[in-house]
ZABA-148329 format. One record per residue: residue number from 1; residue in three letters; x negated, y, z of N, C-alpha, C, CB in turn. Coordinates in steps of 0.02 Angstrom, whole numbers, plus 50000, padded with zeros to 5 digits. Glycine has a CB too. Layout:
<rs>
NUM,ALA,X,Y,Z,X,Y,Z,X,Y,Z,X,Y,Z $
...
</rs>
This chain:
<rs>
1,MET,44268,53994,55369,44311,54004,55427,44373,54039,55409,44276,54041,55481 $
2,ALA,44429,54008,55422,44490,54041,55406,44518,54079,55465,44539,53990,55383 $
3,SER,44543,54040,55515,44574,54073,55574,44562,54027,55632,44652,54087,55565 $
4,THR,44562,54060,55692,44552,54018,55752,44606,54039,55802,44477,54026,55784 $
5,GLN,44630,53989,55840,44681,53999,55887,44656,54036,55952,44710,53932,55905 $
6,LEU,44686,54088,55970,44661,54125,56030,44700,54103,56093,44669,54203,56019 $
7,PHE,44767,54101,56091,44802,54082,56147,44876,54072,56129,44793,54131,56201 $
8,LYS,44920,54052,56175,44991,54052,56157,45027,54103,56198,45021,53982,56167 $
9,ALA,45078,54137,56167,45117,54186,56197,45194,54161,56191,45102,54256,56162 $
10,PHE,45224,54145,56249,45295,54122,56251,45294,54058,56206,45350,54180,56223 $
11,GLY,45243,54018,56210,45243,53955,56176,45224,53959,56104,45307,53923,56183 $
12,ILE,45212,54019,56083,45194,54029,56005,45121,54034,56001,45227,54099,55970 $
13,PRO,45086,53999,55961,45014,54002,55948,44997,54072,55913,44992,53939,55901 $
14,VAL,44943,54099,55941,44921,54166,55912,44850,54151,55881,44917,54228,55972 $
15,ARG,44846,54159,55821,44785,54147,55782,44756,54214,55752,44800,54096,55726 $
16,ALA,44693,54210,55744,44655,54273,55720,44615,54252,55658,44605,54305,55780 $
17,HIS,44632,54285,55601,44587,54276,55543,44522,54310,55552,44620,54301,55480 $
18,TRP,44471,54287,55513,44404,54321,55525,44405,54395,55509,44349,54287,55483 $
19,SER,44447,54414,55463,44451,54483,55439,44479,54524,55494,44495,54490,55376 $
20,PHE,44515,54501,55544,44539,54531,55602,44486,54564,55642,44573,54485,55642 $
21,TRP,44431,54524,55654,44374,54548,55699,44337,54599,55660,44325,54488,55722 $
22,LEU,44327,54594,55595,44291,54647,55554,44328,54711,55562,44285,54628,55476 $
23,VAL,44390,54712,55548,44427,54776,55548,44428,54804,55621,44502,54765,55521 $
24,ALA,44432,54764,55667,44438,54789,55737,44372,54823,55753,44455,54730,55789 $
25,PHE,44313,54798,55734,44249,54831,55747,44244,54897,55704,44189,54781,55730 $
26,VAL,44266,54896,55642,44265,54954,55599,44307,55011,55630,44290,54935,55528 $
27,LEU,44365,54996,55655,44406,55046,55689,44378,55071,55750,44471,55022,55703 $
28,ALA,44344,55027,55790,44308,55048,55854,44259,55098,55834,44273,54988,55892 $
29,MET,44219,55089,55782,44169,55134,55763,44196,55199,55740,44128,55105,55711 $
30,GLN,44257,55202,55708,44291,55261,55686,44308,55305,55743,44352,55243,55649 $
31,PHE,44334,55276,55800,44359,55313,55855,44302,55328,55906,44415,55275,55887 $
32,GLU,44246,55301,55897,44188,55312,55946,44177,55389,55956,44118,55276,55918 $
33,GLY,44174,55427,55905,44155,55493,55914,44212,55539,55937,44127,55515,55854 $
34,ALA,44275,55510,55937,44332,55553,55956,44352,55545,56031,44393,55536,55911 $
35,LEU,44323,55492,56064,44342,55478,56132,44279,55485,56175,44374,55405,56138 $
36,GLN,44290,55508,56238,44239,55509,56287,44226,55438,56314,44257,55555,56342 $
37,GLY,44167,55423,56314,44145,55357,56339,44112,55310,56289,44203,55322,56367 $
38,GLY,44111,55335,56226,44076,55299,56173,44108,55239,56148,44013,55281,56196 $
39,LEU,44067,55190,56128,44092,55131,56096,44135,55083,56142,44034,55093,56067 $
40,ILE,44121,55082,56207,44153,55039,56250,44228,55064,56259,44114,55036,56316 $
41,VAL,44236,55129,56265,44304,55152,56274,44341,55141,56205,44306,55229,56297 $
42,SER,44306,55153,56149,44337,55144,56087,44357,55070,56075,44291,55169,56032 $
43,LEU,44315,55025,56095,44334,54952,56086,44395,54939,56129,44273,54902,56107 $
44,LEU,44398,54968,56197,44454,54958,56236,44519,54983,56205,44443,54989,56299 $
45,LEU,44514,55045,56168,44573,55071,56135,44596,55023,56081,44558,55140,56105 $
46,ILE,44552,54998,56043,44574,54950,55987,44599,54890,56018,44515,54932,55937 $
47,ALA,44573,54861,56071,44603,54800,56104,44674,54814,56128,44560,54775,56165 $
48,CYS,44686,54875,56161,44750,54892,56177,44800,54904,56120,44746,54947,56216 $
49,PHE,44773,54930,56068,44815,54939,56005,44837,54873,55977,44776,54976,55949 $
50,TYR,44787,54826,55972,44805,54759,55944,44852,54723,55993,44739,54715,55931 $
51,GLY,44847,54736,56058,44894,54712,56106,44961,54736,56089,44877,54733,56175 $
52,CYS,44969,54798,56074,45036,54827,56056,45057,54798,55993,45036,54905,56050 $
53,LEU,45015,54784,55944,45034,54751,55882,45057,54679,55896,44973,54752,55831 $
54,LEU,45029,54647,55943,45053,54580,55960,45122,54581,55992,45006,54546,56007 $
55,LEU,45134,54634,56034,45198,54642,56063,45252,54660,56007,45194,54697,56117 $
56,HIS,45230,54696,55954,45273,54708,55894,45296,54643,55864,45236,54749,55840 $
57,GLU,45247,54596,55852,45266,54533,55823,45304,54491,55870,45207,54497,55800 $
58,LEU,45295,54492,55934,45332,54455,55982,45408,54478,55986,45298,54461,56049 $
59,GLY,45414,54546,55972,45481,54574,55966,45520,54539,55914,45478,54646,55950 $
60,HIS,45486,54522,55855,45521,54487,55801,45537,54419,55825,45479,54484,55734 $
61,CYS,45487,54385,55849,45491,54313,55866,45543,54299,55919,45424,54288,55889 $
62,LEU,45544,54340,55974,45588,54325,56026,45663,54340,56004,45567,54366,56088 $
63,THR,45670,54393,55963,45739,54409,55941,45761,54353,55891,45743,54482,55907 $
64,ALA,45715,54330,55848,45729,54269,55805,45746,54206,55846,45668,54253,55760 $
65,ARG,45715,54194,55904,45725,54135,55945,45799,54138,55967,45675,54133,56008 $
66,ARG,45825,54201,55985,45892,54207,56009,45944,54179,55955,45905,54283,56027 $
67,TYR,45925,54179,55891,45970,54156,55838,45951,54083,55815,45968,54206,55778 $
68,GLY,45908,54052,55857,45890,53983,55838,45835,53972,55783,45952,53950,55815 $
69,ILE,45800,54026,55772,45743,54027,55726,45680,54024,55764,45745,54088,55681 $
70,ASN,45645,53971,55757,45576,53965,55792,45520,53991,55751,45560,53891,55810 $
71,THR,45464,54006,55780,45406,54032,55752,45351,53985,55755,45387,54094,55782 $
72,ARG,45320,53970,55693,45264,53921,55697,45201,53951,55728,45248,53894,55629 $
73,GLU,45187,54014,55713,45127,54047,55737,45130,54120,55720,45065,54015,55708 $
74,ILE,45088,54160,55758,45080,54230,55741,45001,54234,55717,45099,54280,55809 $
75,LYS,44993,54263,55661,44927,54267,55638,44906,54342,55633,44920,54232,55570 $
76,MET,44850,54355,55661,44824,54422,55660,44768,54427,55607,44797,54442,55731 $
77,THR,44779,54476,55558,44737,54479,55501,44710,54556,55495,44779,54454,55436 $
78,MET,44674,54569,55446,44651,54639,55433,44708,54684,55417,44602,54642,55375 $
79,LEU,44768,54659,55397,44825,54697,55379,44873,54706,55434,44858,54667,55323 $
80,GLY,44859,54675,55490,44906,54676,55551,44924,54607,55571,44971,54715,55537 $
81,GLY,44982,54601,55600,45008,54539,55626,45058,54509,55574,45041,54552,55696 $
82,MET,45068,54444,55573,45116,54412,55539,45151,54353,55577,45087,54390,55479 $
83,ALA,45215,54360,55582,45254,54307,55618,45279,54256,55569,45314,54337,55656 $
84,MET,45257,54196,55573,45270,54145,55523,45330,54103,55554,45202,54099,55507 $
85,PHE,45394,54120,55525,45452,54084,55549,45455,54017,55515,45517,54124,55538 $
86,GLU,45490,53968,55552,45501,53905,55523,45556,53906,55464,45521,53857,55579 $
87,SER,45601,53960,55471,45651,53969,55422,45667,54044,55418,45714,53927,55437 $
88,SER,45690,54069,55359,45698,54140,55354,45776,54156,55375,45679,54166,55276 $
89,PRO,45786,54210,55411,45857,54225,55428,45891,54248,55365,45863,54281,55484 $
90,ARG,45948,54218,55352,45986,54232,55290,46054,54271,55306,46001,54162,55253 $
91,VAL,46073,54277,55370,46125,54314,55389,46105,54389,55394,46150,54286,55452 $
92,PRO,46139,54434,55356,46108,54499,55357,46102,54534,55423,46144,54541,55314 $
93,ARG,46151,54525,55465,46149,54555,55531,46095,54528,55573,46212,54546,55565 $
94,GLN,46079,54464,55570,46026,54438,55606,45956,54464,55577,46031,54362,55605 $
95,GLU,45949,54464,55515,45888,54490,55486,45875,54561,55504,45889,54484,55412 $
96,LEU,45931,54602,55507,45922,54672,55523,45897,54680,55598,45991,54710,55512 $
97,LEU,45925,54644,55643,45906,54646,55714,45839,54622,55725,45951,54607,55754 $
98,ILE,45823,54560,55693,45758,54532,55701,45700,54576,55674,45756,54466,55668 $
99,THR,45716,54604,55616,45666,54651,55591,45656,54717,55628,45681,54666,55524 $
100,ALA,45711,54749,55650,45706,54811,55682,45673,54804,55754,45775,54841,55686 $
101,ALA,45674,54744,55777,45649,54735,55847,45573,54750,55849,45664,54661,55874 $
102,GLY,45538,54742,55796,45463,54755,55797,45447,54829,55802,45430,54728,55734 $
103,PRO,45467,54871,55756,45456,54947,55766,45483,54974,55827,45486,54986,55711 $
104,LEU,45541,54945,55856,45574,54970,55910,45525,54960,55972,45644,54935,55917 $
105,VAL,45488,54905,55975,45440,54893,56025,45390,54948,56027,45407,54828,56015 $
106,ASN,45362,54965,55969,45310,55015,55965,45338,55086,55986,45281,55017,55892 $
107,PHE,45398,55102,55967,45427,55167,55993,45441,55170,56060,45485,55184,55962 $
108,VAL,45458,55116,56095,45468,55109,56167,45402,55119,56199,45499,55040,56187 $
109,ILE,45351,55085,56176,45281,55094,56206,45257,55165,56202,45228,55049,56171 $
110,ALA,45266,55199,56144,45248,55266,56133,45286,55311,56181,45260,55286,56061 $
111,GLY,45349,55298,56188,45392,55339,56238,45372,55330,56310,45468,55319,56233 $
112,LEU,45350,55271,56328,45326,55262,56399,45258,55297,56408,45321,55184,56418 $
113,LEU,45216,55293,56362,45153,55330,56367,45164,55403,56368,45107,55313,56310 $
114,PHE,45211,55428,56328,45227,55501,56329,45252,55523,56402,45284,55518,56272 $
115,ALA,45298,55479,56424,45330,55497,56490,45278,55495,56546,45389,55447,56507 $
116,GLY,45235,55445,56543,45182,55439,56595,45133,55495,56595,45144,55377,56586 $
117,GLN,45108,55517,56531,45065,55575,56524,45098,55638,56546,45043,55583,56453 $
118,SER,45162,55648,56526,45197,55710,56548,45209,55715,56623,45262,55716,56513 $
119,LEU,45219,55659,56656,45227,55660,56732,45160,55675,56756,45256,55591,56763 $
120,ALA,45104,55652,56732,45041,55659,56760,45009,55730,56746,44999,55605,56734 $
121,PHE,45021,55755,56690,44986,55816,56667,45033,55874,56643,44940,55798,56610 $
122,GLY,45097,55861,56643,45141,55911,56619,45159,55897,56548,45112,55978,56626 $
123,LEU,45217,55926,56528,45243,55922,56455,45195,55958,56411,45315,55955,56447 $
124,PRO,45192,55935,56348,45149,55968,56297,45173,56041,56287,45151,55927,56226 $
125,SER,45127,56086,56272,45142,56155,56263,45148,56171,56188,45089,56198,56298 $
126,PHE,45162,56228,56170,45172,56251,56100,45121,56300,56081,45240,56281,56090 $
127,ASN,45084,56290,56033,45025,56331,56013,45030,56341,55935,44953,56295,56034 $
128,SER,45034,56404,55913,45042,56414,55844,44980,56391,55804,45058,56486,55831 $
129,SER,44928,56388,55836,44858,56367,55800,44852,56293,55802,44789,56400,55836 $
130,SER,44897,56257,55834,44893,56186,55837,44904,56152,55766,44944,56161,55887 $
131,SER,44867,56103,55752,44870,56066,55691,44927,56013,55689,44805,56034,55679 $
132,LEU,44955,55998,55749,45008,55954,55755,45075,55980,55733,45011,55934,55821 $
133,PRO,45126,55937,55717,45191,55962,55698,45224,56002,55749,45234,55908,55681 $
134,PHE,45260,56050,55728,45301,56096,55775,45257,56136,55821,45351,56054,55819 $
135,GLY,45188,56138,55808,45144,56175,55852,45131,56146,55918,45168,56240,55862 $
136,LEU,45144,56082,55925,45133,56045,55986,45056,56046,56004,45159,55971,55977 $
137,SER,45046,56057,56073,44977,56053,56096,44972,56008,56157,44949,56123,56112 $
138,PHE,44926,55960,56158,44915,55914,56212,44851,55927,56247,44916,55844,56187 $
139,GLU,44826,55989,56248,44765,56008,56280,44770,55991,56357,44751,56086,56267 $
140,ALA,44831,55995,56389,44833,55985,56459,44823,55912,56477,44898,56010,56487 $
141,TRP,44832,55866,56427,44822,55798,56444,44745,55785,56446,44859,55752,56392 $
142,GLU,44725,55763,56504,44652,55756,56516,44623,55694,56479,44638,55750,56594 $
143,SER,44666,55644,56467,44643,55579,56438,44661,55577,56364,44674,55518,56476 $
144,GLY,44609,55581,56323,44627,55570,56248,44640,55498,56232,44570,55594,56202 $
145,PHE,44622,55453,56277,44635,55384,56269,44709,55370,56260,44607,55348,56326 $
146,PHE,44752,55388,56308,44827,55374,56305,44859,55415,56252,44862,55391,56374 $
147,PHE,44832,55472,56235,44863,55509,56180,44850,55470,56113,44834,55586,56175 $
148,ALA,44788,55445,56103,44773,55409,56048,44815,55345,56040,44704,55394,56050 $
149,LEU,44822,55307,56096,44863,55248,56096,44935,55263,56084,44856,55212,56160 $
150,MET,44961,55321,56109,45032,55339,56091,45038,55354,56018,45056,55402,56132 $
151,SER,44989,55394,55990,44992,55407,55919,44987,55348,55874,44941,55454,55901 $
152,LEU,44945,55300,55890,44937,55241,55853,45003,55204,55852,44882,55199,55883 $
153,ASN,45040,55199,55908,45100,55161,55908,45155,55196,55866,45123,55151,55979 $
154,LEU,45155,55261,55869,45204,55300,55829,45189,55288,55753,45201,55379,55846 $
155,LEU,45124,55292,55736,45105,55279,55666,45124,55210,55640,45033,55288,55659 $
156,LEU,45113,55161,55689,45129,55090,55671,45202,55080,55660,45105,55042,55725 $
157,GLY,45242,55113,55709,45316,55107,55698,45340,55137,55636,45352,55138,55753 $
158,ILE,45317,55200,55620,45341,55236,55563,45316,55206,55495,45319,55308,55569 $
159,PHE,45252,55179,55495,45228,55150,55435,45271,55082,55420,45148,55135,55442 $
160,ASN,45287,55046,55472,45319,54983,55457,45389,54996,55434,45318,54938,55518 $
161,LEU,45415,55059,55438,45484,55071,55415,45485,55092,55346,45519,55123,55456 $
162,LEU,45427,55098,55311,45424,55111,55239,45463,55053,55203,45347,55118,55212 $
163,PRO,45507,55071,55156,45544,55018,55123,45508,54976,55071,45601,55047,55092 $
164,GLY,45463,54938,55092,45429,54896,55049,45402,54831,55079,45378,54934,55022 $
165,PHE,45407,54776,55049,45386,54713,55078,45305,54718,55076,45418,54647,55036 $
166,PRO,45273,54684,55128,45299,54645,55184,45314,54690,55242,45250,54591,55204 $
167,MET,45314,54759,55239,45333,54796,55294,45404,54783,55318,45324,54865,55279 $
168,ASP,45421,54802,55380,45486,54791,55410,45544,54831,55371,45483,54812,55485 $
169,GLY,45520,54892,55345,45570,54933,55312,45596,54896,55250,45540,55002,55292 $
170,GLY,45559,54858,55215,45587,54823,55156,45636,54771,55174,45534,54793,55116 $
171,ARG,45622,54736,55231,45673,54685,55255,45739,54718,55281,45641,54642,55313 $
172,ILE,45729,54774,55314,45787,54814,55337,45830,54833,55281,45765,54877,55373 $
173,LEU,45797,54859,55227,45835,54881,55173,45873,54824,55142,45791,54915,55124 $
174,ARG,45839,54767,55133,45871,54710,55104,45930,54685,55147,45821,54654,55094 $
175,ALA,45924,54688,55214,45977,54669,55262,46037,54715,55251,45952,54674,55337 $
176,LEU,46026,54778,55244,46079,54824,55238,46116,54818,55171,46053,54894,55248 $
177,LEU,46077,54804,55119,46106,54792,55053,46146,54724,55053,46049,54791,54998 $
178,ALA,46119,54676,55085,46153,54610,55087,46215,54612,55123,46110,54559,55117 $
179,LEU,46233,54662,55161,46299,54669,55194,46356,54674,55145,46299,54731,55237 $
180,LYS,46337,54701,55086,46383,54714,55032,46371,54675,54964,46381,54787,55018 $
181,LEU,46305,54653,54957,46286,54620,54894,46261,54545,54906,46229,54664,54859 $
182,PRO,46261,54508,54855,46230,54439,54863,46157,54447,54881,46236,54394,54796 $
183,TYR,46134,54397,54918,46070,54400,54956,46012,54410,54897,46060,54326,55003 $
184,LEU,46015,54372,54841,45969,54377,54788,45968,54444,54761,45982,54330,54736 $
185,LYS,46022,54473,54744,46029,54540,54711,45998,54592,54765,46110,54558,54692 $
186,ALA,46019,54582,54828,45992,54633,54880,45915,54624,54882,46025,54620,54957 $
187,THR,45889,54565,54879,45817,54557,54878,45786,54591,54818,45799,54483,54879 $
188,HIS,45817,54581,54758,45790,54611,54695,45784,54685,54702,45834,54594,54635 $
189,ILE,45837,54717,54724,45837,54789,54732,45783,54814,54780,45904,54811,54754 $
190,ALA,45780,54780,54841,45734,54803,54895,45662,54791,54868,45747,54763,54966 $
191,VAL,45648,54737,54830,45579,54726,54803,45558,54777,54757,45573,54662,54770 $
192,ARG,45607,54799,54711,45591,54851,54660,45580,54918,54697,45652,54858,54605 $
193,VAL,45618,54933,54746,45607,54997,54783,45538,54991,54823,45669,55013,54835 $
194,GLY,45519,54934,54852,45457,54926,54882,45402,54934,54835,45453,54864,54913 $
195,GLN,45406,54905,54771,45352,54914,54727,45344,54986,54705,45360,54871,54670 $
196,LEU,45395,55024,54703,45389,55097,54688,45346,55126,54747,45464,55135,54681 $
197,VAL,45362,55107,54807,45325,55132,54868,45247,55112,54863,45359,55099,54937 $
198,GLY,45238,55049,54840,45169,55028,54830,45130,55068,54777,45169,54957,54810 $
199,ALA,45170,55084,54721,45137,55125,54672,45125,55193,54695,45174,55127,54611 $
200,GLY,45168,55222,54733,45153,55285,54765,45093,55285,54805,45206,55306,54806 $
201,LEU,45083,55231,54844,45024,55229,54890,44959,55227,54848,45028,55165,54939 $
202,ILE,44964,55190,54790,44906,55185,54745,44889,55256,54719,44922,55135,54683 $
203,LEU,44941,55295,54697,44931,55353,54662,44914,55412,54710,44990,55367,54620 $
204,LEU,44933,55404,54774,44920,55455,54822,44850,55480,54828,44941,55433,54884 $
205,PRO,44803,55434,54838,44731,55458,54841,44706,55488,54775,44684,55398,54860 $
206,VAL,44739,55470,54721,44715,55496,54655,44743,55569,54645,44741,55446,54594 $
207,LEU,44806,55583,54666,44838,55649,54653,44828,55700,54708,44914,55640,54643 $
208,SER,44802,55671,54765,44791,55719,54820,44730,55697,54861,44854,55723,54866 $
209,SER,44711,55735,54910,44650,55722,54947,44670,55677,55007,44614,55790,54971 $
210,TRP,44732,55660,55016,44756,55618,55072,44746,55544,55055,44833,55632,55087 $
211,GLY,44727,55504,55103,44716,55435,55093,44648,55419,55061,44771,55408,55052 $
212,GLY,44642,55354,55042,44582,55332,55012,44587,55262,54982,44528,55335,55062 $
213,ILE,44531,55228,54982,44530,55159,54951,44575,55113,54991,44456,55130,54948 $
214,ILE,44578,55123,55056,44618,55079,55098,44695,55088,55079,44605,55096,55176 $
215,THR,44711,55151,55072,44782,55166,55055,44801,55134,54987,44795,55245,55053 $
216,ALA,44756,55141,54937,44768,55110,54872,44771,55036,54875,44715,55130,54824 $
217,LEU,44726,55001,54918,44728,54928,54925,44796,54906,54960,44664,54903,54967 $
218,ILE,44819,54947,55008,44883,54931,55040,44938,54933,54990,44897,54978,55095 $
219,GLY,44939,54986,54943,44991,54991,54897,44986,54932,54850,44989,55057,54860 $
220,LEU,44930,54908,54829,44922,54851,54788,44951,54789,54823,44849,54840,54770 $
221,MET,44936,54782,54885,44962,54725,54921,45034,54726,54927,44934,54720,54987 $
222,VAL,45067,54784,54935,45138,54791,54938,45174,54768,54873,45155,54862,54952 $
223,ILE,45142,54784,54815,45170,54766,54750,45171,54690,54742,45129,54799,54694 $
224,PHE,45113,54658,54755,45109,54590,54747,45149,54549,54794,45043,54571,54750 $
225,LEU,45146,54569,54857,45185,54528,54911,45260,54536,54905,45164,54550,54984 $
226,ALA,45278,54597,54879,45350,54605,54859,45372,54558,54807,45364,54674,54835 $
227,GLN,45331,54551,54754,45347,54503,54702,45351,54432,54725,45298,54507,54649 $
228,ALA,45304,54415,54769,45304,54348,54804,45365,54334,54840,45248,54343,54853 $
229,GLU,45392,54385,54876,45453,54379,54916,45514,54365,54868,45465,54444,54959 $
230,LEU,45515,54400,54813,45569,54388,54766,45566,54317,54734,45567,54442,54710 $
231,MET,45509,54290,54722,45499,54223,54695,45524,54173,54744,45427,54210,54679 $
232,ARG,45504,54188,54809,45526,54139,54864,45598,54133,54866,45502,54159,54933 $
233,VAL,45634,54193,54868,45707,54193,54872,45743,54164,54810,45730,54264,54883 $
234,ARG,45710,54173,54753,45736,54144,54691,45735,54070,54695,45696,54168,54631 $
235,ALA,45677,54042,54720,45668,53968,54731,45716,53941,54777,45600,53952,54756 $
236,GLU,45730,53974,54832,45779,53953,54881,45849,53951,54848,45778,54002,54943 $
237,GLU,45870,54000,54812,45932,54004,54781,45939,53950,54730,45942,54072,54752 $
238,ALA,45884,53941,54690,45887,53888,54638,45893,53816,54670,45822,53892,54592 $
239,LEU,45859,53806,54724,45861,53738,54756,45933,53727,54783,45807,53731,54817 $
240,LYS,45964,53781,54807,46030,53770,54832,46082,53749,54778,46053,53831,54866 $
241,GLN,46068,53777,54715,46113,53759,54659,46097,53698,54618,46116,53815,54614 $
242,GLY,46041,53666,54630,46022,53603,54597,45974,53615,54543,46082,53568,54569 $
243,SER,45954,53557,54511,45904,53557,54457,45918,53602,54399,45896,53490,54432 $
244,ALA,45986,53613,54378,45997,53646,54321,45977,53716,54325,46063,53640,54303 $
245,THR,45990,53743,54392,45968,53813,54407,45892,53817,54405,45996,53836,54478 $
246,LEU,45854,53766,54437,45785,53770,54435,45757,53773,54365,45758,53716,54471 $
247,ASN,45789,53733,54316,45768,53733,54250,45772,53802,54219,45807,53685,54213 $
248,ARG,45828,53837,54231,45845,53902,54206,45799,53952,54230,45913,53920,54223 $
249,LEU,45776,53947,54295,45731,54003,54318,45659,53983,54308,45744,54020,54393 $
250,PHE,45638,53924,54303,45569,53906,54299,45551,53870,54233,45550,53863,54357 $
251,GLY,45590,53876,54177,45567,53856,54117,45564,53782,54099,45507,53882,54111 $
252,GLY,45612,53743,54133,45608,53667,54115,45558,53630,54151,45593,53655,54042 $
253,LEU,45522,53658,54198,45466,53625,54233,45491,53565,54269,45431,53674,54282 $
254,PHE,45558,53567,54290,45582,53514,54338,45626,53465,54302,45622,53545,54398 $
255,GLY,45619,53457,54236,45660,53412,54199,45716,53446,54165,45686,53361,54240 $
256,GLY,45746,53419,54111,45799,53455,54077,45770,53499,54021,45840,53497,54127 $
257,GLN,45813,53540,53993,45789,53582,53942,45762,53651,53964,45843,53590,53895 $
258,ALA,45716,53677,53932,45687,53741,53944,45735,53797,53919,45618,53746,53910 $
259,PRO,45741,53852,53960,45790,53907,53937,45763,53956,53885,45813,53949,53997 $
260,GLY,45805,53993,53859,45788,54052,53817,45742,54035,53760,45756,54106,53858 $
261,GLY,45760,53990,53718,45722,53980,53652,45661,53934,53665,45696,54050,53621 $
262,GLY,45658,53898,53720,45601,53851,53728,45607,53792,53683,45597,53827,53800 $
263,ASN,45553,53750,53679,45560,53695,53636,45597,53635,53660,45499,53677,53617 $
264,GLY,45625,53646,53720,45673,53589,53747,45632,53533,53772,45723,53561,53690 $
265,ARG,45571,53529,53775,45531,53475,53796,45506,53487,53864,45475,53463,53750 $
266,SER,45504,53435,53911,45481,53444,53977,45447,53382,53996,45537,53461,54024 $
267,TRP,45419,53389,54057,45378,53331,54083,45422,53271,54103,45336,53352,54144 $
268,GLY,45487,53287,54115,45533,53235,54133,45522,53206,54202,45530,53181,54084 $
269,PHE,45496,53245,54249,45486,53221,54316,45524,53261,54363,45416,53221,54336 $
270,THR,45542,53232,54422,45577,53265,54472,45534,53312,54511,45609,53218,54516 $
271,PHE,45569,53367,54538,45535,53417,54573,45491,53389,54635,45586,53468,54596 $
272,GLY,45427,53403,54631,45383,53380,54681,45340,53321,54659,45421,53364,54740 $
273,GLY,45355,53291,54602,45322,53231,54582,45275,53244,54526,45372,53179,54563 $
274,PRO,45226,53197,54510,45179,53213,54457,45209,53190,54390,45110,53180,54470 $
275,PRO,45180,53211,54334,45202,53188,54267,45179,53118,54258,45177,53232,54210 $
276,PRO,45225,53075,54233,45211,53006,54222,45161,52995,54165,45274,52970,54208 $
277,GLY,45104,52963,54185,45060,52943,54135,45023,52998,54098,45097,52905,54089 $
278,GLY,45034,53061,54119,45004,53116,54084,45033,53135,54013,44935,53101,54077 $
279,THR,45087,53106,53995,45120,53118,53929,45184,53151,53942,45132,53054,53888 $
280,GLU,45209,53185,53888,45270,53220,53890,45324,53170,53880,45272,53276,53838 $
281,ALA,45383,53181,53909,45440,53139,53905,45483,53165,53848,45477,53136,53973 $
282,GLU,45527,53119,53825,45572,53140,53772,45623,53192,53800,45610,53078,53742 $
283,PRO,45650,53236,53751,45698,53285,53777,45760,53248,53808,45720,53335,53720 $
284,SER,45786,53278,53861,45843,53249,53896,45896,53300,53899,45824,53224,53965 $
285,SER,45956,53279,53907,46015,53323,53916,46010,53355,53983,46083,53284,53909 $
286,PRO,46035,53418,53985,46039,53452,54054,46083,53411,54103,46070,53526,54046 $
287,GLU,46057,53412,54166,46101,53383,54220,46149,53433,54242,46060,53358,54281 $
288,PRO,46207,53405,54260,46260,53449,54288,46234,53474,54351,46329,53413,54299 $
289,PRO,46252,53536,54366,46230,53568,54429,46260,53536,54488,46247,53642,54430 $
290,SER,46223,53525,54540,46253,53496,54602,46283,53551,54640,46201,53459,54646 $
291,PRO,46329,53533,54685,46367,53582,54727,46317,53622,54768,46420,53546,54775 $
292,PRO,46334,53686,54781,46288,53731,54828,46276,53692,54895,46326,53807,54847 $
293,ARG,46219,53698,54920,46200,53672,54981,46191,53725,55034,46139,53633,54974 $
294,ASP,46196,53708,55096,46184,53753,55152,46113,53773,55154,46204,53720,55219 $
295,ASP,46102,53839,55178,46038,53863,55179,45986,53823,55221,46041,53930,55201 $
296,SER,46010,53788,55268,45967,53751,55314,45936,53686,55279,46009,53731,55380 $
297,ASP,45964,53673,55217,45935,53612,55179,45875,53634,55143,45987,53580,55128 $
298,CYS,45862,53697,55133,45807,53719,55094,45743,53730,55136,45827,53783,55059 $
299,VAL,45688,53706,55111,45623,53717,55147,45571,53746,55095,45595,53646,55181 $
300,ILE,45546,53802,55111,45499,53835,55066,45429,53834,55103,45524,53912,55048 $
301,ASP,45376,53806,55072,45317,53807,55100,45272,53861,55067,45289,53742,55096 $
302,MET,45245,53911,55104,45206,53962,55070,45139,53965,55103,45241,54031,55071 $
303,ASP,45087,53986,55063,45022,53998,55091,45018,54069,55119,44967,53987,55038 $
304,PRO,44962,54083,55154,44955,54151,55181,44956,54209,55136,44898,54154,55216 $
305,ASP,44941,54191,55066,44942,54246,55019,45011,54255,54993,44895,54234,54963 $
306,GLY,45064,54221,55015,45129,54230,54989,45150,54188,54929,45136,54297,54974 $
307,LYS,45106,54143,54908,45119,54100,54849,45161,54036,54874,45048,54078,54813 $
308,VAL,45206,54018,54835,45249,53963,54849,45209,53895,54834,45316,53970,54804 $
309,ARG,45197,53855,54889,45163,53794,54876,45206,53736,54861,45122,53778,54932 $
310,LYS,45264,53732,54891,45310,53674,54883,45378,53695,54903,45287,53613,54925 $
311,VAL,45427,53669,54868,45501,53682,54884,45528,53612,54885,45542,53730,54828 $
312,TRP,45566,53598,54938,45600,53534,54940,45661,53540,54989,45549,53478,54961 $
313,ARG,45706,53486,54982,45759,53481,55028,45742,53436,55088,45819,53456,54993 $
314,LYS,45776,53453,55143,45757,53416,55205,45779,53343,55200,45790,53449,55268 $
315,ASP,45828,53327,55155,45853,53257,55151,45805,53214,55106,45928,53256,55121 $
316,GLU,45755,53249,55070,45710,53213,55026,45646,53193,55064,45692,53257,54964 $
317,SER,45620,53140,55048,45557,53117,55076,45498,53164,55062,45541,53050,55049 $
318,ASP,45452,53176,55109,45398,53220,55098,45344,53182,55067,45375,53253,55162 $
319,ASP,45326,53200,55001,45277,53163,54964,45210,53171,54995,45276,53185,54893 $
</rs>
């Protein structure tokens, strides 16, 4: 069982991976002892939190729709939500606004919950013995439910601002860099910064008592998904430049000569087609690069793990 469709929100299919249900139940068990009402209230809290997570993804999707970018689906997994766009925003300002819309939704929800609780039970007090930052104390707030939901939204918004793919912070960093640098170079810098963040998340449980195996797994995920994002952008840029650039980046796989000391032999087939007869073709001279193409001509098909399955141009027939 991979994923099942739950419903549609603003015309966008919302699907849930099987791991989503597992993590939801585990989180409910973790909160059971901290909330009055037991498992039922804990499950309600997790349901509300995932509702906020869905609103986070809808923030991305509806902002993208404003710029003509449609969303195939929103997938809920053990790692959170993923908005699957039909095409990636390549204008830095658009990517910046689309990406920032998600965390902004969580901060707005947290602000509304804070305002509502403050109006109902008064502003938080200051207590030197409090374990919260700045000595804040929310003892006057009778409901731990809304305080927990507010805290989860704040954590979700702050965590997503970490500068590492696939979190929003990595995309925001790339968009800011792309205002002054070429898109591929901006992606390369943002990916390397994100991989440093991933390595830090892996080392954090080892060097201190904070975090655990989940933190280390998230760090590992950040490292691999960041590299997948770099490969995706490289493939897009290469496809825009033509087969000569594809050969340079991918080692002669798509016809022509292999770069950097390769044997110059290739399969001699065009991108997306099978090798003829299972035998190698004779060496061929490099093709002259075709003129750069508009971003909308490039189509990149990726699986949920971030691996590139197929790259083609829209004016080519789909094999």
